[in-house]
C-alpha positions as CSV (number, residue, x, y, z in Angstrom):
1,X,-14.8,-23.9,10.0
2,X,-16.6,-22.1,7.2
3,X,-15.2,-19.5,4.7
4,X,-17.6,-16.9,6.1
5,X,-15.4,-16.5,9.2
6,X,-12.7,-15.2,6.9
7,X,-14.6,-12.2,5.6
8,X,-14.2,-10.5,9.0
9,X,-16.7,-8.3,10.8
10,X,-18.5,-5.4,9.1
11,X,-16.8,-2.1,9.7
12,X,-18.4,1.3,9.9
13,X,-17.0,2.9,6.8
14,X,-18.5,5.4,4.4
15,X,-20.2,4.1,1.2
16,X,-20.4,7.4,-0.5
17,X,-18.2,10.4,-0.8
18,X,-17.5,11.4,2.8
19,X,-14.6,12.0,5.1
20,X,-12.2,9.6,6.9
21,X,-10.6,12.1,9.3
22,X,-12.4,10.7,12.3
23,X,-12.4,7.0,11.4
24,X,-11.7,4.8,14.4
25,X,-9.7,1.7,13.7
26,X,-10.9,-1.6,15.2
27,X,-7.9,-3.8,14.7
28,X,-5.4,-1.3,13.4
29,X,-4.5,2.2,14.7
30,X,-5.5,5.1,12.4
31,X,-5.1,8.8,12.5
32,X,-5.4,11.6,9.9
33,X,-3.6,14.9,10.1
34,X,-3.0,17.5,7.3
35,X,-4.8,15.2,4.8
36,X,-2.3,12.4,5.5
37,X,-3.9,9.2,6.9
38,X,-1.4,7.1,8.9
39,X,-2.3,3.3,9.3
40,X,-0.3,1.6,12.1
41,X,-0.2,-2.2,12.4
42,X,-0.2,-2.2,16.3
43,X,0.7,-5.6,17.8
44,X,4.4,-4.8,18.5
45,X,4.8,-7.6,21.0
46,X,4.4,-10.1,18.0
47,X,6.0,-7.9,15.3
48,X,2.7,-6.7,14.1
49,X,1.2,-9.8,12.5
50,X,-2.1,-9.8,10.6
51,X,-5.2,-11.5,11.6
52,X,-8.5,-12.3,9.7
53,X,-10.0,-9.2,11.2
54,X,-7.1,-6.8,10.4
55,X,-6.9,-8.1,6.9
56,X,-10.7,-7.4,6.4
57,X,-10.4,-4.0,8.0
58,X,-7.5,-3.0,5.8
59,X,-9.4,-4.1,2.7
60,X,-12.5,-2.1,3.7
61,X,-10.5,0.9,4.7
62,X,-8.5,1.1,1.5
63,X,-11.7,0.7,-0.5
64,X,-13.3,3.5,1.4
65,X,-10.3,5.8,0.6
66,X,-11.7,6.0,-2.9
67,X,-14.5,8.2,-1.6
68,X,-12.5,10.1,1.1
69,X,-12.4,13.8,0.2
70,X,-10.1,14.6,3.2
71,X,-7.3,12.0,2.6
72,X,-4.8,13.0,0.0
73,X,-1.9,10.6,0.9
74,X,-1.4,7.5,3.1
75,X,1.5,6.1,5.2
76,X,1.3,2.5,6.4
77,X,3.8,1.5,9.1
78,X,4.3,-0.8,12.0
79,X,4.4,-0.1,15.7
80,X,7.7,-0.6,17.4
81,X,10.7,-1.6,15.5
82,X,9.1,-3.9,12.9
83,X,6.8,-3.4,10.0
84,X,4.8,-6.6,9.8
85,X,5.7,-10.3,10.3
86,X,2.9,-11.6,8.1
87,X,-0.1,-13.7,9.0
88,X,-0.2,-14.6,12.6
89,X,0.8,-18.3,12.9
90,X,-1.7,-19.2,15.6
91,X,-4.6,-16.9,14.5
92,X,-4.3,-17.5,10.7
93,X,-1.9,-20.3,9.7
94,X,-3.2,-22.8,12.2
95,X,-6.9,-22.3,11.3
96,X,-6.2,-22.4,7.6
97,X,-5.1,-26.1,8.0
98,X,-8.7,-26.9,9.0
99,X,-10.5,-25.2,6.1
100,X,-12.1,-26.8,3.0
101,X,-11.2,-25.5,-0.5
102,X,-14.1,-23.0,-0.6
103,X,-13.0,-21.6,2.8
104,X,-9.3,-21.3,1.7
105,X,-10.3,-19.7,-1.6
106,X,-12.4,-17.1,0.4
107,X,-9.3,-16.3,2.5
108,X,-6.8,-16.0,-0.4
109,X,-9.2,-13.9,-2.3
110,X,-9.7,-11.6,0.6
111,X,-6.0,-11.1,1.2
112,X,-5.6,-10.3,-2.6
113,X,-8.4,-7.8,-2.2
114,X,-6.3,-5.8,0.2
115,X,-3.6,-5.3,-2.5
116,X,-6.3,-4.6,-5.1
117,X,-7.8,-2.0,-2.8
118,X,-4.4,-0.4,-2.2
119,X,-3.8,-0.1,-6.0
120,X,-7.3,1.2,-6.7
121,X,-7.4,4.0,-4.1
122,X,-6.3,7.4,-5.7
123,X,-4.0,8.5,-2.9
124,X,-0.3,7.7,-3.1
125,X,0.7,5.2,-0.4
126,X,4.0,5.2,1.3
127,X,5.2,2.1,3.3
128,X,7.6,3.0,6.2
129,X,9.5,-0.2,6.7
130,X,11.7,-1.0,9.7
131,X,12.8,-4.4,11.1
132,X,10.8,-7.4,9.9
133,X,8.7,-7.2,6.7
134,X,7.7,-10.7,5.9
135,X,5.1,-12.7,4.0
136,X,1.8,-10.7,3.8
137,X,3.7,-7.8,5.4
138,X,6.0,-7.8,2.4
139,X,3.0,-7.7,0.1
140,X,1.6,-4.8,1.9
141,X,4.9,-3.0,1.3
142,X,4.9,-4.1,-2.3
143,X,1.3,-2.9,-2.7
144,X,2.3,0.7,-1.7
145,X,3.4,3.2,-4.3
146,X,6.7,4.0,-2.5
147,X,8.7,2.3,0.1
148,X,11.0,3.9,2.7
149,X,13.1,1.7,4.8
150,X,16.1,1.3,7.1
151,X,19.4,-0.6,6.9
152,X,18.2,-3.0,9.5
153,X,15.0,-3.7,7.7
154,X,14.7,-7.3,6.4
155,X,12.1,-8.2,3.8
156,X,11.1,-11.9,3.2
157,X,8.7,-13.3,0.6
158,X,8.7,-16.6,2.6
159,X,5.7,-18.3,1.2
160,X,7.8,-21.3,0.0
161,X,9.1,-21.6,3.5
162,X,5.7,-22.9,4.6
163,X,5.1,-25.1,1.6
164,X,3.3,-22.5,-0.6
165,X,4.0,-21.0,-4.0
166,X,5.4,-17.5,-4.3
167,X,2.4,-16.4,-6.2
168,X,0.6,-14.8,-3.2
169,X,-1.5,-11.6,-3.2
170,X,0.0,-10.6,-6.6
171,X,3.6,-11.2,-5.8
172,X,4.4,-12.8,-9.2
173,X,3.0,-9.7,-11.0
174,X,4.2,-6.9,-8.8
175,X,7.6,-8.0,-7.6
176,X,9.2,-8.4,-11.1
177,X,8.1,-5.0,-12.0
178,X,9.8,-3.5,-9.1
179,X,13.1,-5.4,-8.9
180,X,13.2,-7.3,-12.2
181,X,12.3,-10.8,-13.2
182,X,15.5,-12.6,-12.1
183,X,15.7,-11.0,-8.7
184,X,12.0,-11.6,-8.1
185,X,12.5,-15.3,-9.0
186,X,15.4,-15.5,-6.5
187,X,13.3,-14.0,-3.7
188,X,10.3,-16.0,-4.4
189,X,12.0,-19.4,-4.9
190,X,14.4,-19.1,-1.9
191,X,12.3,-16.9,0.5
192,X,15.7,-15.4,1.7
193,X,15.8,-12.1,3.4
194,X,16.4,-8.9,1.5
195,X,18.3,-6.5,3.7
196,X,17.8,-2.7,3.6
197,X,20.8,-1.7,1.7
198,X,20.4,-4.4,-0.9
199,X,16.7,-3.5,-1.1
200,X,17.6,0.0,-2.1
201,X,20.2,-1.1,-4.6
202,X,17.5,-3.4,-6.2
203,X,14.9,-0.6,-6.3
204,X,12.6,-2.2,-3.8
205,X,13.2,0.7,-1.4
206,X,12.9,4.2,-2.7
207,X,14.9,5.6,0.2
208,X,17.0,4.4,3.0
209,X,16.6,6.3,6.2
210,X,18.0,6.1,9.8
211,X,15.5,4.4,12.1
212,X,14.9,7.4,14.2
213,X,13.8,9.6,11.2
214,X,12.0,7.0,9.1
215,X,8.5,8.0,10.2
216,X,9.5,11.7,9.8
217,X,10.7,11.1,6.2
218,X,7.7,9.1,5.2
219,X,5.3,11.8,6.7
220,X,7.3,14.6,5.0
221,X,6.9,13.0,1.6
222,X,3.2,12.2,2.3
223,X,2.5,15.8,3.1
224,X,4.3,16.8,0.0
225,X,1.9,14.6,-2.0
226,X,-1.1,15.9,0.0
227,X,-0.2,19.5,-0.8
228,X,0.2,18.8,-4.5
229,X,-2.4,18.5,-7.3
230,X,-4.2,15.5,-5.8
231,X,-6.6,15.0,-8.7
232,X,-3.6,14.8,-11.0
233,X,-1.8,12.5,-8.5
234,X,-4.7,10.2,-8.6
235,X,-4.7,10.2,-12.3
236,X,-0.9,9.4,-12.3
237,X,-1.5,6.4,-10.0
238,X,-4.3,5.1,-12.2
239,X,-2.3,5.4,-15.4
240,X,0.7,3.7,-13.7
241,X,-1.6,0.7,-13.0
242,X,-3.5,0.7,-16.3
243,X,-0.7,1.0,-18.7
244,X,0.9,-2.3,-17.8
245,X,-1.5,-4.1,-20.1
246,X,-1.3,-1.6,-23.0
247,X,0.9,-1.3,-26.0
248,X,3.0,1.9,-26.2
249,X,0.6,3.4,-28.8
250,X,-2.4,2.6,-26.5
251,X,-0.6,4.1,-23.5
252,X,0.3,7.3,-25.4
253,X,-3.4,7.7,-26.5
254,X,-4.6,7.0,-22.9
255,X,-2.2,9.5,-21.5
256,X,-3.4,12.1,-24.0
257,X,-7.0,11.6,-22.7
258,X,-5.9,11.6,-19.1
259,X,-3.8,14.8,-19.5
260,X,-6.6,16.5,-21.4
261,X,-8.9,15.8,-18.4
262,X,-6.3,17.2,-16.0
263,X,-6.0,20.3,-18.1
264,X,-9.8,21.0,-17.3
265,X,-9.1,21.2,-13.6
266,X,-8.8,24.3,-11.5
267,X,-5.5,23.3,-10.2
268,X,-4.0,23.4,-13.7
269,X,-5.3,27.0,-14.1
270,X,-4.0,27.9,-10.6
271,X,-0.5,26.6,-11.5
272,X,-0.5,28.8,-14.6
273,X,-1.7,31.9,-12.8
274,X,0.8,31.3,-9.9
275,X,3.6,30.9,-12.4
276,X,2.7,34.2,-14.2
277,X,2.7,35.9,-10.8
278,X,5.9,34.2,-9.8
279,X,4.3,32.6,-6.9
280,X,4.0,29.0,-5.6
281,X,0.6,27.4,-6.6
282,X,-1.8,26.5,-3.9
283,X,-3.4,23.3,-5.1
284,X,-6.9,22.3,-3.9
285,X,-7.5,19.0,-5.7
286,X,-10.3,20.3,-8.1
């Protein structure tokens, strides 16, 4: 089996600045309403596992978001009562045991590229997590900017359970920054489940919701983001990523430059004039 199989099929996504409102998912379900794109992992009978093709489609779709004028926030969720059980045992794990090193590296780079694309797209991403959130599913959640969950959600970074290191798709870089080094080490060494209430206490979940209103809460927050100053939101996301590798002095200078750019936008001027008129600003993302 060659590594080329792992790259997935080409998807019809825009290469230049276009719209994604009418994109049709091949291996996921996709819809866009009120500038909020909702990505649904839709294999509920198997707890929404990922396949080679769905990995590749997610990578390509998040990359395309960079050029999407009509998407201002993203929600990623699972169909049914689970978020994502990780890589499909029969469609991914089994075939991986037959690959040579170049093929394996092509696969691990592709899965990492999904998280890279999530972090690089300017839209804030909210993961709506119910039920099982395991392995690569946990990394999709971790790659999001915010995570809403339920008390019955259970997150597993279970790579060591299948004889692999915990350093998968950026876990060793991202997880300590969210929950702290010691807690991240515990989860990555043991692969134990992180329940919803504990996940909220640890800061992994931003909000704990009742299962029946989880999607509503995630959509409400996404719509709030979409109605805000979207250029500035994209700048905030970029700086949150870039400043990890900066000294404090470098970060302050970078923020000075970023804020000066935002002060040139029409949204900044709209906000000022709305304040003077004692009105709510209507942001348009320019």
